[in-house]
N, C-alpha and C positions, 0 to 999 in steps of 0.2 A: 424448494432446492434439496436434494437428497443431503442426509447427514454426512459427517465425516466418517463415522463408523460405517455406514452402508458403503461409501466410496472405498474405504480402505479393505473392507471384506471382499467387495467385488474386485478389486485390484489385485489382491494376494491370491484370490481364488483363481482369477484368470492367469496369474502368472504361474500358479502351481499347475494349473491345466495344461498351459503351453510347455512348462518344464516337463510335465509327464508325457506330453506327445513327443516332445524332442527326445526324452529319455527312451520312449517306445521305439521312435525310429532309429536312434543310434544303437539300441541293443538289437533290434531286427536285422540292421546292417552287419553288425558285428557276428550275431548268430548265422547269418546268411554265409559270411565269409569263413566262419568256423566249419560250418556244414559243408560248404563247397569244397573245402581242404579235406576233410575227413572222407567225404564220398568220392573224391577223385583218388585219394590212396585207395580205396575200396575197389575203384574201376581199375587201377592200375594192377593190383594183387589178383584180381579177379582174372584179368587177362593173362598175367604171368602164369597162374596155376594151371591154364589150360594149353600152355606153349607146346607141350609134348603130346597132348591128347589127340587121338584120332578123330577124323571127321565124324565117324558115327558115334563118337562117344559123348559129344556135345548133347545128346539126348538124354544123357543122364545128369545133366547139370541140374543144381538144386532149383525148386520152384519158387521164384522170389515174386510172383504175383504181380510182375510189371515193374518192380523196383529196379531189377538188373536184368538186362539183356545180353547174351552172348552170341557171337557170331564168329565162325571160322570159315575162311576163305581159301581155295586153292588158286593162287595166282596164275598158274599156268592153264589150268581147265576152267577156271571162273566159277567153278561149283562153290556154293555156300551152304552151310549148315547154320541154321539159327534156333535159339532154345525156345522161341515164341512164334506163334504163327502170325507173322507180320512181314511186310515187304524187307527184303534184305536192305542193309545200309551200304551207300556207296563208299567204295574204299578212299579214305583220304591219301595224300601223296607220301607220307612218311610216318614214323612212330611219333606219338604225341596226343595231347588233348585237342578236342575240336568241338565247338558249337554247331550244330548241323540242323537243318529243317528237314523233317520226315514227313510223308503223307499223314502221319498219325500226330504230328505236332513238333514241338522244339524239344532237342535232345542234346545231351552233353556224352561225348563218346570218347574212349582211350583206343588208340589203334596201336597194335604191336606187331611188328614185321619180323616174322621168323625166317628160318631157311626154306620151308617149303609151305608157309601159310600165313596168313595174315588174320589176327584175332583183334575182334572189335567188342569191348565191353561198353555198353549203352546204358544210359539212365534217363528218363523224361525229366525235363527241368521243372515241371509242376510237382514232382515230388520232392525235389530240392527246396522249391519254394514253400511247400506244406510243411517240410521238416523244420526249415528256418523259422516258419511263423510258430509252430508249436513250440521250439525250444525258446523263442523270444517271450512267447506268452507264459510259459513256466517260470521264466525269470521275473517277468513283471508282474505276474499274479498276486504276490505279496504287497507290491507297491500299490496296485489297483484298490485293493482291499484297504490299505491304510490311508488312501486319499482323502475319504469322507472325514476320518478322525483327524487328519491334519487340518482340514477346512473347520471343523469344530473348534480345534485348538487355536487356529488363528482368530476365530470369533471371540474366543475367551480372552486371548491375550490382547487384542485390540480393545475390548471392552475394559480390560483393567488398565491399559495404558491410557484411556481416555476419561478414567474415573477422576482424576485431578481437574480436568476440564469442566465435567459435570458438578464437581465440588465448588468450583469458581462460579459457574453459572447460576448454581442455587444461592451461593452467598450473596450474588447480586440481586436475584429475583426476590429474595426474601427481605430485601431492604426497603425501608419507606422512602418517600420522596425528599425527606428532610435529612436522611442518614448519609452523610458524606465521610466518615470514618474511613481511614485506608484498609483496603482488604489484606488479608493475612497472606503471607508469601511462605509462610513455614512448611517444609516438607514437600514443596512443588518443585516439579523438574525444571530445568532451567530454561526452556522454551516458554513455559508458563510464568515463569518469574518475570520475564522481560514484559510479558503481556500485563500482567499484575501491577508491575512497576509503572508502566504507562497508564493503566487505569487509574492508579492511586495518584499520579501527576495530574491527570484530568480532573479527578475528584478534588484535588487540591485547588487547581484553578478555578473550578467551578464554585467551591467553597469561598474562595477569595472574592470571586465576582459577586456572589450573593450577598456577601457581608458588605461590600461596597454598595451594593444597591440598596441594601437595607438602610445603611448609614446615609445614602443619598436621599432615599425617601424621607427618613426621620428628619435629615437636616432641612430638607425642602419643605416639610410640613411645618417645622418651625420657623423657619424663614418667611414662609408665607403667611403664617398667623398674624404677625407683627403689621404688615401693610394692610391685610385684610381687616384687622381690627381698627387701624387708624381710618380706613376708608369708611368703615361702618360709622365710627365717631363723627367723622367729618360730614358725613351725609345727615346724621341726626343733628349736628350743629347748624347745618344749612337749613333744615326743615324748621329749625327755631328761629332763624335769622328774622329780624324785624324791619331793617332798612335796606334799601338797594345796595348801598356801599358795604354793608356787612355781608350781604348775600353774595355780591361779586368778590370779595375777599376770600370767603369760604370756597365759593366755586373755583376759584385760582388754586387754592390749596388742595381741593378734590381732585382737579385735573392733573395736578403734579403728583399727587399720591397714585392715581391711575396709571399715569406713565411710568412711575417707578415699579408698581407691580406688574405692568405689562413687559417692561424690560426684563424683570426677574423671571417671568414665565417664559419668555424668548430665549433666555440663557438656559434655563433649564431644559427646554426642548432641544437646543443645540447640543447640550451634553447627552441628553438621551438619544439623539440621532448619531452620535459619533461612531458607535460600533456597528449599528445596521448601515450607515453610509460606507464604512470602509469595506463591508461584505458585498454591496451591491453596485457601487458606483465606480467605474473603472479608472484607473489613472491615466493621465494624458500630460503632455508637455505644457508647463506653465511658466510664462515669463515673469520672474518675480519683480523686476525692475518696473514693468508696465503696470504690473498689480498694484505695487507700491505706490506708484503715482495715482492711480484711480482712487485708492483709499486716501491718500494726502488730499485730494481734491474733494473727498465727500466730507472729510473732517475739518476742512478749512473754515467753514463758517463757525465751528465750535471754538477752534483755535484763535480765529480773529476776534472772538468775543473777549477773550483774554489778552489779546496782542501777542500771540505766540506764533512764532515763524516755524513752518515744517517745510524741512529741506530734505529733497530725495536726490541721493547721487550714487554713483557707481556704474557698472556696465551690465548689459543685457545678459542675464543667466537665466537658464531655463532648468527646471527640475521637474519630475515625474510625480505629479500628484492630483488633488482634487481642487480645482479652482475656487469653488465657493469655500471650501474649508481654509484653504491657505489665505484667502481674503480676509476671512474672520481672523484668523492668527494675526495677521498683518493690522486689521482694525483694533483688536482688542489691545495689542501691545501699544499702538499709537494713541488710541483712545485713553487708556491708562496714563500715558506720558502727559496728555493734554490736561487731564483731570488734576493730576498731582503737580504740574509745574505752575510756578507761580506766574503771574502777569508779567508779560514782556519777555518771557523765557523763550527757549529755543529747543527744537526736536530735530534730529537728524535720523533719517531711514538711509542705511547704506546697503547696497547689494553687490556682491562680487565673490571672488574665489580666493581661497586660502593658499599657502605655499604647496598643498598637496592637491590643488585644482578641484578642491571640494566646494559647492557653492555654500554660501552662508548668507544670513540676513540679520542686519543689526539695527536696533530701535534705541537711540540714545537721547537723553535730555539732561538739562541743567538744573532740576528741581532738586527737592530735598533728599533724594536718594533713598535706599532702603538699608536699614540697620542689618549688619552680619547676622546677628542671631535670628533674623526674620528671613533670611534668603532661602532656607531650607524648607520653610512652610508656606511660602506665598502661592505656591502652585495647589496647595490643598483647597478642596471645596468649602466655601463660605469662611475661609480664614481672612482676617483683617488685622493688621499689625495695631498693637496698642496706640492710642494717641492719634489715630488717623481720623481726620476731621471731613474729608471727602466723602460724598455720598457714594455707596456702592453696596454690593452684596456679597463680595467675594468669590464670584464665579468667572469672572472675566480671564484670570490667569490660569485657573483650572482648565478652562475651555482651550486656552493656549497650550497647555500641557498635553492634553488629550489630543489635539490635532497633530502636535510634533510627534507623539508616540505613533500615531496613525501612519505618519510618513517616515517612521524611523529615524527622526531627526533627533539631534541633541540640543538641549536649550540651557544656556548658563546666564547667571546674573553677575553683574560686576558693577564697576564704576561708570558713570556716564561721561559727559562731555566735560572737558577741563579739569578732570579728576574729581569731579562732584556729580551730583545726580545719579540716576541709575541707567544701566545699559544692559540690554537683553540681546543675547546673539543665539541665532538659531542655525546649526549646521547640519545640513543635509548630506 
């Protein structure tokens, strides 16, 4: 692709070329009008100067080498005397200027009717055209000589005008892959200030994203280290078991540890897929009520093991989103409620529209609830409130927050059923 400099130089050069051509045409037309006016006056004066001259006196007319021809005609006898050896001109009907066609070409004539003669002063139009062209050329010659210098000036001016862009380009090019400091916008033109501001915003968001990924990788490595160490220890104990009963007990613990590690890895993969999923999977209409019922059915065995009832109520409400992701959001909220609610508890999933007709999803329980000081941090990755006895890795609600952000939804935490427990409301 051609550079901006080349495009601008070509554009300005063509503009100047067309402007010069237009100036030439205008100058030529103006010069032609002035030449026509001057030569018409010359024709008229020449005719008037021979108004009293005898017919034979025209032979003494000055030699104008074809630029001006005089003809005197006796209207009674039809005899004509002409200053040059060409065929006489036909007489026009009255005094005045005429454009006529003669066997020798196109002519401009002035006819003057006197008492006993008709005087015709004639001039070839080609001569007028030549004089107009020469006059226009004399006027335009300085401009023609100046045109190359104007092009060079445009080249230098454009180069100077684009130097700030080259400065920004070099500043970006000379940076390392890890250098995300904002670009300086000092002494930059307004157009580039906006561009640099946008680049700095991008660098800031990229830095935030990289910092988040680094923290996530560090936290994930830390979280995986504990279950993997436990699995290694349990496998070593299993290898040393002496009785079938001891071996079976250790094997059960090993399987539980593998399940926890697998669950952690699955949640880590879910978080890693959130941004790519938003970019690649198109949104479509999703029925939140039907989706909530399917999730409740999936969690019914886990809830039944604790004698917890899951109730789904509300009306059918559709939102644009990714069905798999929204299913994960409802599942994590409901699974979280099942894990933290005591035996014999209750969970309600509500789907409806608020007063502004905006869809919302609410998951409430009558469990122990969430302390107000923990509500601002429960969506952080790997965060677990102090005193939590339930098994978990602190990723479930982080996944919920990521999915809500993906769908431009707001999530709030409050009281649950009957003024106790926890209640999560997602507004779309």
